[in-house]
ROMARNU-75378 format. One record per atom (N, C-alpha, C): residue number from 1; residue in one letter; atom name; z negated, x, y. Coordinates in steps of 0.05 Angstrom, whole numbers, plus 5000, padded with zeros to 4 digits. Atoms other than C-alpha are relative to their C-alpha. Layout:
BEGIN
> NUM,A,CA,Z,X,Y
...
END
This chain:
BEGIN
> 1,M,N,4975,5013,5006
> 1,M,CA,1418,1203,4862
> 1,M,C,4995,4970,4996
> 2,S,N,5003,5028,5003
> 2,S,CA,1427,1128,4868
> 2,S,C,5008,4992,4972
> 3,L,N,4993,5010,5027
> 3,L,CA,1434,1086,4805
> 3,L,C,5030,4998,4995
> 4,S,N,4971,5005,5004
> 4,S,CA,1508,1073,4817
> 4,S,C,5018,5025,5004
> 5,E,N,4983,4976,4995
> 5,E,CA,1532,1144,4834
> 5,E,C,5015,5009,4975
> 6,Q,N,4987,4989,5025
> 6,Q,CA,1549,1159,4761
> 6,Q,C,5022,4982,4990
> 7,Y,N,4979,5019,5010
> 7,Y,CA,1597,1099,4753
> 7,Y,C,5025,5001,5017
> 8,F,N,4975,4999,4985
> 8,F,CA,1669,1108,4773
> 8,F,C,5022,4983,4988
> 9,E,N,4979,5016,5013
> 9,E,CA,1708,1068,4723
> 9,E,C,4991,4971,4998
> 10,D,N,5006,5029,5000
> 10,D,CA,1713,0992,4720
> 10,D,C,4994,4989,4973
> 11,D,N,5003,5010,5027
> 11,D,CA,1709,0986,4644
> 11,D,C,4972,5004,4988
> 12,I,N,5027,4997,5010
> 12,I,CA,1634,0998,4638
> 12,I,C,4990,4974,4990
> 13,H,N,5011,5024,5012
> 13,H,CA,1602,0947,4592
> 13,H,C,4973,4994,5014
> 14,P,N,5025,5007,4986
> 14,P,CA,1544,0909,4627
> 14,P,C,4975,5010,4985
> 15,I,N,5024,4992,5015
> 15,I,CA,1495,0927,4571
> 15,I,C,4997,5031,5002
> 16,D,N,5002,4971,4995
> 16,D,CA,1512,1001,4580
> 16,D,C,4987,5006,5027
> 17,I,N,5013,4997,4974
> 17,I,CA,1492,0994,4653
> 17,I,C,4971,4994,4998
> 18,V,N,5029,5007,5004
> 18,V,CA,1427,0960,4633
> 18,V,C,4986,5022,4985
> 19,E,N,5012,4978,5015
> 19,E,CA,1413,1016,4583
> 19,E,C,4995,5024,5018
> 20,N,N,5003,4978,4982
> 20,N,CA,1423,1068,4637
> 20,N,C,4978,4995,5021
> 21,V,N,5021,5008,4982
> 21,V,CA,1377,1030,4685
> 21,V,C,4973,5003,4986
> 22,A,N,5025,4998,5015
> 22,A,CA,1323,1025,4631
> 22,A,C,4993,5030,4996
> 23,A,N,5005,4971,5004
> 23,A,CA,1330,1100,4616
> 23,A,C,4991,5013,5027
> 24,H,N,5007,4990,4973
> 24,H,CA,1327,1115,4691
> 24,H,C,4970,4995,5007
> 25,H,N,5028,5008,4994
> 25,H,CA,1260,1079,4696
> 25,H,C,4981,5009,4978
> 26,D,N,5016,4992,5022
> 26,D,CA,1235,1107,4630
> 26,D,C,4986,4977,4986
> 27,W,N,5011,5023,5014
> 27,W,CA,1224,1037,4602
> 27,W,C,5007,5003,4970
> 28,D,N,4994,5001,5029
> 28,D,CA,1219,1029,4526
> 28,D,C,5022,4979,4996
> 29,F,N,4978,5019,5005
> 29,F,CA,1284,0996,4503
> 29,F,C,5011,5004,4973
> 30,D,N,4987,4999,5026
> 30,D,CA,1322,0981,4440
> 30,D,C,5027,4985,5003
> 31,R,N,4973,5012,4999
> 31,R,CA,1397,0968,4438
> 31,R,C,5003,4984,4974
> 32,L,N,4999,5018,5024
> 32,L,CA,1401,0908,4391
> 32,L,C,5028,4996,4990
> 33,G,N,4972,5003,5008
> 33,G,CA,1476,0908,4388
> 33,G,C,5017,5007,5024
> 34,D,N,4983,4993,4978
> 34,D,CA,1537,0919,4431
> 34,D,C,4995,4983,5025
> 35,D,N,5003,5018,4978
> 35,D,CA,1521,0859,4474
> 35,D,C,4971,4992,5006
> 36,Q,N,5028,5008,4995
> 36,Q,CA,1445,0858,4475
> 36,Q,C,4981,5024,5000
> 37,I,N,5020,4979,4997
> 37,I,CA,1386,0902,4495
> 37,I,C,4973,4986,5005
> 38,A,N,5027,5009,4995
> 38,A,CA,1311,0890,4494
> 38,A,C,4983,5023,5011
> 39,M,N,5017,4979,4988
> 39,M,CA,1259,0927,4534
> 39,M,C,4972,4989,5006
> 40,A,N,5027,5007,4992
> 40,A,CA,1186,0927,4552
> 40,A,C,4995,5012,5028
> 41,V,N,5005,4991,4973
> 41,V,CA,1167,0932,4626
> 41,V,C,4970,4993,5006
> 42,E,N,5028,5003,4994
> 42,E,CA,1095,0943,4646
> 42,E,C,4996,4988,5027
> 43,G,N,5008,5011,4975
> 43,G,CA,1067,0899,4700
> 43,G,C,4970,5004,5005
> 44,Q,N,5028,4999,4994
> 44,Q,CA,0999,0893,4732
> 44,Q,C,4983,4983,4981
> 45,W,N,5015,5019,5017
> 45,W,CA,0978,0834,4689
> 45,W,C,5007,5002,4971
> 46,R,N,4990,5000,5028
> 46,R,CA,1020,0843,4626
> 46,R,C,5022,5020,4997
> 47,T,N,4975,4987,5006
> 47,T,CA,1074,0880,4591
> 47,T,C,5020,4978,4994
> 48,Y,N,4980,5021,5003
> 48,Y,CA,1136,0836,4596
> 48,Y,C,5023,5009,4981
> 49,S,N,4978,4995,5017
> 49,S,CA,1189,0832,4542
> 49,S,C,5025,4989,5014
> 50,I,N,4975,5007,4986
> 50,I,CA,1258,0831,4574
> 50,I,C,5024,5005,4982
> 51,T,N,4976,4997,5016
> 51,T,CA,1322,0818,4537
> 51,T,C,5024,4992,5018
> 52,L,N,4975,5006,4986
> 52,L,CA,1391,0821,4568
> 52,L,C,5023,4999,4980
> 53,A,N,4978,5004,5018
> 53,A,CA,1453,0796,4533
> 53,A,C,5025,4993,5016
> 54,W,N,4974,5005,4987
> 54,W,CA,1526,0796,4553
> 54,W,C,5015,4980,4984
> 55,S,N,4984,5020,5013
> 55,S,CA,1569,0736,4538
> 55,S,C,5029,5002,5011
> 56,D,N,4972,4999,4992
> 56,D,CA,1644,0748,4539
> 56,D,C,5012,4972,5006
> 57,F,N,4990,5027,4998
> 57,F,CA,1656,0673,4533
> 57,F,C,4999,4990,5029
> 58,D,N,5002,5010,4972
> 58,D,CA,1629,0655,4602
> 58,D,C,4995,5023,5020
> 59,E,N,5002,4977,4982
> 59,E,CA,1626,0726,4631
> 59,E,C,4973,5000,5015
> 60,T,N,5026,5001,4988
> 60,T,CA,1551,0722,4643
> 60,T,C,4981,5020,4987
> 61,L,N,5022,4982,5009
> 61,L,CA,1496,0774,4637
> 61,L,C,4975,4984,5002
> 62,R,N,5024,5017,5002
> 62,R,CA,1436,0733,4614
> 62,R,C,4975,5017,4997
> 63,M,N,5026,4986,5003
> 63,M,CA,1365,0758,4623
> 63,M,C,4978,4979,4994
> 64,V,N,5023,5016,5007
> 64,V,CA,1303,0729,4591
> 64,V,C,4976,5019,5001
> 65,C,N,5025,4985,4997
> 65,C,CA,1234,0756,4612
> 65,C,C,4978,4982,4989
> 66,T,N,5020,5017,5013
> 66,T,CA,1177,0731,4568
> 66,T,C,4973,5013,4998
> 67,F,N,5027,4990,5009
> 67,F,CA,1103,0737,4554
> 67,F,C,4988,4977,4984
> 68,E,N,5012,5019,5018
> 68,E,CA,1062,0704,4501
> 68,E,C,4978,4984,5014
> 69,M,N,5020,5017,4989
> 69,M,CA,1018,0645,4518
> 69,M,C,4996,4976,4982
> 70,E,N,5007,5022,5017
> 70,E,CA,0982,0593,4476
> 70,E,C,4981,4981,5014
> 71,P,N,5017,5019,4986
> 71,P,CA,0956,0539,4522
> 71,P,C,4991,4977,4982
> 72,P,N,5008,5023,5015
> 72,P,CA,0915,0482,4494
> 72,P,C,5018,4976,5006
> 73,E,N,4983,5023,4996
> 73,E,CA,0954,0417,4485
> 73,E,C,4993,4984,5025
> 74,T,N,5009,5016,4977
> 74,T,CA,0912,0384,4539
> 74,T,C,5010,5012,5026
> 75,A,N,4991,4987,4976
> 75,A,CA,0937,0435,4590
> 75,A,C,5030,4998,5005
> 76,L,N,4971,5000,4998
> 76,L,CA,1011,0424,4577
> 76,L,C,5011,4982,5022
> 77,P,N,4989,5015,4978
> 77,P,CA,1024,0366,4625
> 77,P,C,4997,5013,5027
> 78,G,N,5005,4985,4975
> 78,G,CA,0993,0405,4682
> 78,G,C,5016,5025,5002
> 79,L,N,4984,4976,5001
> 79,L,CA,1029,0468,4660
> 79,L,C,5029,4994,5008
> 80,Y,N,4973,5007,4992
> 80,Y,CA,1096,0433,4666
> 80,Y,C,5002,4993,5029
> 81,E,N,5001,5005,4971
> 81,E,CA,1076,0408,4735
> 81,E,C,4999,5026,5016
> 82,L,N,5003,4973,4987
> 82,L,CA,1057,0479,4754
> 82,L,C,5027,5014,4999
> 83,I,N,4973,4987,5003
> 83,I,CA,1124,0506,4727
> 83,I,C,5020,4988,5020
> 84,N,N,4982,5013,4981
> 84,N,CA,1161,0455,4769
> 84,N,C,4994,5010,5029
> 85,A,N,5007,4990,4973
> 85,A,CA,1123,0478,4832
> 85,A,C,5008,5030,5002
> 86,M,N,4991,4972,4999
> 86,M,CA,1137,0551,4814
> 86,M,C,5030,5002,5004
> 87,N,N,4971,4999,4998
> 87,N,CA,1211,0537,4806
> 87,N,C,5010,4991,5027
> 88,D,N,4993,5008,4973
> 88,D,CA,1212,0503,4874
> 88,D,C,5000,5024,5019
> 89,Q,N,5001,4977,4983
> 89,Q,CA,1196,0571,4903
> 89,Q,C,5018,5023,4991
> 90,C,N,4982,4979,5010
> 90,C,CA,1245,0612,4861
> 90,C,C,5029,4993,5007
> 91,W,N,4972,5004,4993
> 91,W,CA,1314,0619,4890
> 91,W,C,5019,5012,4979
> 92,A,N,4984,4989,5021
> 92,A,CA,1341,0662,4834
> 92,A,C,4984,5000,4974
> 93,G,N,5014,5001,5025
> 93,G,CA,1320,0648,4763
> 93,G,C,4981,4976,4999
> 94,A,N,5018,5023,5003
> 94,A,CA,1273,0595,4735
> 94,A,C,4981,5005,4976
> 95,F,N,5019,4999,5022
> 95,F,CA,1212,0589,4691
> 95,F,C,5002,4976,4982
> 96,T,N,5002,5021,5019
> 96,T,CA,1204,0548,4629
> 96,T,C,4979,5009,4979
> 97,Y,N,5019,4993,5022
> 97,Y,CA,1154,0545,4571
> 97,Y,C,5013,4991,4974
> 98,W,N,4990,5006,5027
> 98,W,CA,1180,0550,4500
> 98,W,C,4977,4996,4981
> 99,A,N,5024,5007,5015
> 99,A,CA,1125,0514,4462
> 99,A,C,5002,5010,4971
> 100,D,N,4997,4992,5028
> 100,D,CA,1153,0529,4392
> 100,D,C,4995,5030,4996
> 101,Q,N,5004,4971,5001
> 101,Q,CA,1153,0604,4406
> 101,Q,C,4975,5010,5014
> 102,K,N,5024,4993,4984
> 102,K,CA,1091,0602,4450
> 102,K,C,5005,5022,5020
> 103,L,N,4992,4981,4981
> 103,L,CA,1126,0639,4505
> 103,L,C,5005,4988,5027
> 104,M,N,4993,5006,4973
> 104,M,CA,1127,0633,4580
> 104,M,C,5026,5016,5006
> 105,V,N,4973,4988,4997
> 105,V,CA,1199,0649,4601
> 105,V,C,5010,4998,5028
> 106,Y,N,4986,5000,4975
> 106,Y,CA,1234,0669,4664
> 106,Y,C,5029,5007,4993
> 107,R,N,4972,4996,5007
> 107,R,CA,1310,0663,4658
> 107,R,C,5018,5003,5024
> 108,Y,N,4981,4996,4979
> 108,Y,CA,1368,0686,4700
> 108,Y,C,5027,5007,4988
> 109,G,N,4973,4993,5009
> 109,G,CA,1443,0691,4691
> 109,G,C,5017,5011,5023
> 110,L,N,4983,4988,4980
> 110,L,CA,1488,0738,4731
> 110,L,C,5029,4995,4991
> 111,V,N,4973,5006,5007
> 111,V,CA,1558,0709,4729
> 111,V,C,5019,5021,5012
> 112,L,N,4981,4979,4992
> 112,L,CA,1612,0763,4731
> 112,L,C,5028,4992,4993
> 113,A,N,4973,5011,5006
> 113,A,CA,1674,0720,4726
> 113,A,C,5022,5015,5013
> 114,G,N,4976,4988,4988
> 114,G,CA,1743,0747,4739
> 114,G,C,5000,5031,4997
> 115,G,N,5000,4971,5005
> 115,G,CA,1728,0817,4712
> 115,G,C,4982,5015,5019
> 116,Q,N,5019,4986,4983
> 116,Q,CA,1673,0833,4762
> 116,Q,C,4982,5018,4983
> 117,V,N,5018,4981,5014
> 117,V,CA,1626,0890,4743
> 117,V,C,4973,5000,5014
> 118,A,N,5027,4999,4989
> 118,A,CA,1551,0889,4753
> 118,A,C,4994,5029,5008
> 119,S,N,5008,4974,4992
> 119,S,CA,1525,0947,4793
> 119,S,C,4972,5006,4988
> 120,P,N,5027,4994,5009
> 120,P,CA,1464,0985,4769
> 120,P,C,4978,4989,5019
> 121,E,N,5019,5011,4981
> 121,E,CA,1429,0962,4833
> 121,E,C,4996,4971,4995
> 122,Q,N,5003,5028,5006
> 122,Q,CA,1443,0890,4815
> 122,Q,C,4983,4996,4975
> 123,V,N,5016,5002,5025
> 123,V,CA,1415,0899,4745
> 123,V,C,4971,5007,5005
> 124,D,N,5027,4991,4993
> 124,D,CA,1355,0936,4772
> 124,D,C,4985,4978,5015
> 125,T,N,5011,5022,4984
> 125,T,CA,1342,0881,4823
> 125,T,C,4994,4976,4983
> 126,M,N,5004,5022,5018
> 126,M,CA,1350,0828,4770
> 126,M,C,4975,5003,4983
> 127,I,N,5023,4995,5017
> 127,I,CA,1299,0859,4724
> 127,I,C,4974,5001,5017
> 128,N,N,5024,4998,4983
> 128,N,CA,1250,0875,4780
> 128,N,C,4992,4972,5011
> 129,A,N,5006,5027,4990
> 129,A,CA,1256,0804,4808
> 129,A,C,4986,4983,4978
> 130,A,N,5013,5014,5022
> 130,A,CA,1237,0777,4739
> 130,A,C,4971,5008,4998
> 131,V,N,5028,4990,5003
> 131,V,CA,1175,0821,4735
> 131,V,C,4984,4992,5024
> 132,I,N,5015,5008,4976
> 132,I,CA,1155,0807,4807
> 132,I,C,4993,4970,4999
> 133,S,N,5005,5028,5002
> 133,S,CA,1162,0732,4796
> 133,S,C,4978,4994,4979
> 134,A,N,5020,5005,5020
> 134,A,CA,1122,0734,4731
> 134,A,C,4972,5009,5009
> 135,E,N,5026,4989,4990
> 135,E,CA,1068,0777,4764
> 135,E,C,4989,4981,5022
> 136,R,N,5009,5017,4978
> 136,R,CA,1065,0730,4824
> 136,R,C,4987,4974,4989
> 137,Y,N,5010,5025,5010
> 137,Y,CA,1054,0667,4782
> 137,Y,C,4980,5002,4977
> 138,Y,N,5019,4997,5022
> 138,Y,CA,1013,0695,4725
> 138,Y,C,4972,4991,5006
> 139,P,N,5027,5010,4994
> 139,P,CA,0946,0685,4760
> 139,P,C,4998,4970,5003
> 140,A,N,5000,5029,4997
> 140,A,CA,0964,0613,4777
> 140,A,C,5000,4987,4973
> 141,I,N,4999,5011,5027
> 141,I,CA,0982,0599,4705
> 141,I,C,4972,5003,4986
> 142,Q,N,5026,4995,5012
> 142,Q,CA,0916,0630,4682
> 142,Q,C,4979,4980,5012
> 143,L,N,5019,5018,4987
> 143,L,CA,0876,0589,4733
> 143,L,C,5003,4972,4990
> 144,H,N,4996,5028,5010
> 144,H,CA,0907,0524,4710
> 144,H,C,4993,4998,4970
> 145,V,N,5003,5003,5029
> 145,V,CA,0910,0535,4635
> 145,V,C,4972,5005,4990
> 146,W,N,5026,4993,5011
> 146,W,CA,0844,0569,4623
> 146,W,C,4977,4997,5021
> 147,G,N,5021,5004,4980
> 147,G,CA,0807,0559,4689
> 147,G,C,4995,4971,5008
> 148,G,N,5003,5028,4994
> 148,G,CA,0816,0484,4693
> 148,G,C,5007,4991,5028
> 149,R,N,4992,5007,4972
> 149,R,CA,0844,0485,4764
> 149,R,C,5025,4982,4999
> 150,S,N,4976,5017,4999
> 150,S,CA,0895,0433,4783
> 150,S,C,5024,5017,5006
> 151,P,N,4976,4984,4994
> 151,P,CA,0967,0457,4788
> 151,P,C,5003,5006,5030
> 152,K,N,4999,4996,4971
> 152,K,CA,0964,0447,4864
> 152,K,C,4981,5022,5009
> 153,D,N,5020,4979,4993
> 153,D,CA,0901,0489,4870
> 153,D,C,5008,5027,4989
> 154,A,N,4992,4975,5012
> 154,A,CA,0927,0542,4823
> 154,A,C,5024,5013,5015
> 155,M,N,4977,4989,4984
> 155,M,CA,0991,0549,4864
> 155,M,C,4992,5013,5025
> 156,Q,N,5010,4987,4976
> 156,Q,CA,0950,0568,4924
> 156,Q,C,4997,5030,4997
> 157,V,N,5003,4971,5006
> 157,V,CA,0938,0636,4891
> 157,V,C,5028,5013,5003
> 158,A,N,4973,4989,4998
> 158,A,CA,1014,0648,4885
> 158,A,C,5010,4999,5029
> 159,I,N,4991,5002,4972
> 159,I,CA,1027,0624,4956
> 159,I,C,4985,5021,5017
> 160,A,N,5016,4980,4985
> 160,A,CA,0971,0668,4984
> 160,A,C,5010,5028,4994
> 161,E,N,4990,4973,5008
> 161,E,CA,0999,0728,4945
> 161,E,C,5026,5007,5015
> 162,A,N,4975,4994,4986
> 162,A,CA,1065,0720,4982
> 162,A,C,4995,5011,5028
> 163,Y,N,5006,4990,4974
> 163,Y,CA,1030,0736,5047
> 163,Y,C,4985,5026,5000
> 164,G,N,5013,4974,5002
> 164,G,CA,0996,0798,5022
> 164,G,C,4973,4999,4986
> 165,R,N,5026,4998,5013
> 165,R,CA,0929,0821,4995
> 165,R,C,4978,5006,5021
> 166,A,N,5022,4995,4982
> 166,A,CA,0861,0822,5028
> 166,A,C,4987,5026,4995
END
C-alpha cells in the first residue's frame, strides 16, 4: 500500500501525516503538540534529529534536521565557506550552523497556502531529502573541521559522492 492510499479527506492535519509517515518507517518519534513532532532517523554517519512543525499563520510545514557538532573556533570561517558551497548545490532546503546550540542544521519549509494538503509522499520525500543531504555533506564537514582540509578540497568528497561509489 502506498503512503497516500489511506487518506481520503482534505482536513488531515499536516503533523498527523508526518506521524503516519514516521510510523510507516518505524522511526522513533514523539508528538510534542498538535502542531509539532520530533523524530530520530538513522543514517550511515549519524542519527539525525528531525523536527517538523506546522504554522497556521503562514501555512508552512517547517522541517529542521540537526546533528551535534562542536568545531573549534579556528575552523568556523572555513565552515561557513563550506556551508555556502554546500548550499550552492542544494535546490531544496539549506544548511546553517547554530553556534549557540552547537548544531549543524538543514532546514526546509513546504508552503501549503490556500488550503493545500501535503501528501504523505511529499512528507516522506522531504524527510529523506534532508537525511540524504546531511549524509552527503557530513564527510566534507568532517574533513574540513577535524581533518584540516580546505573547504574546496573537502567539497570534492561530496561532489564525488554524487557520481557514485568506487
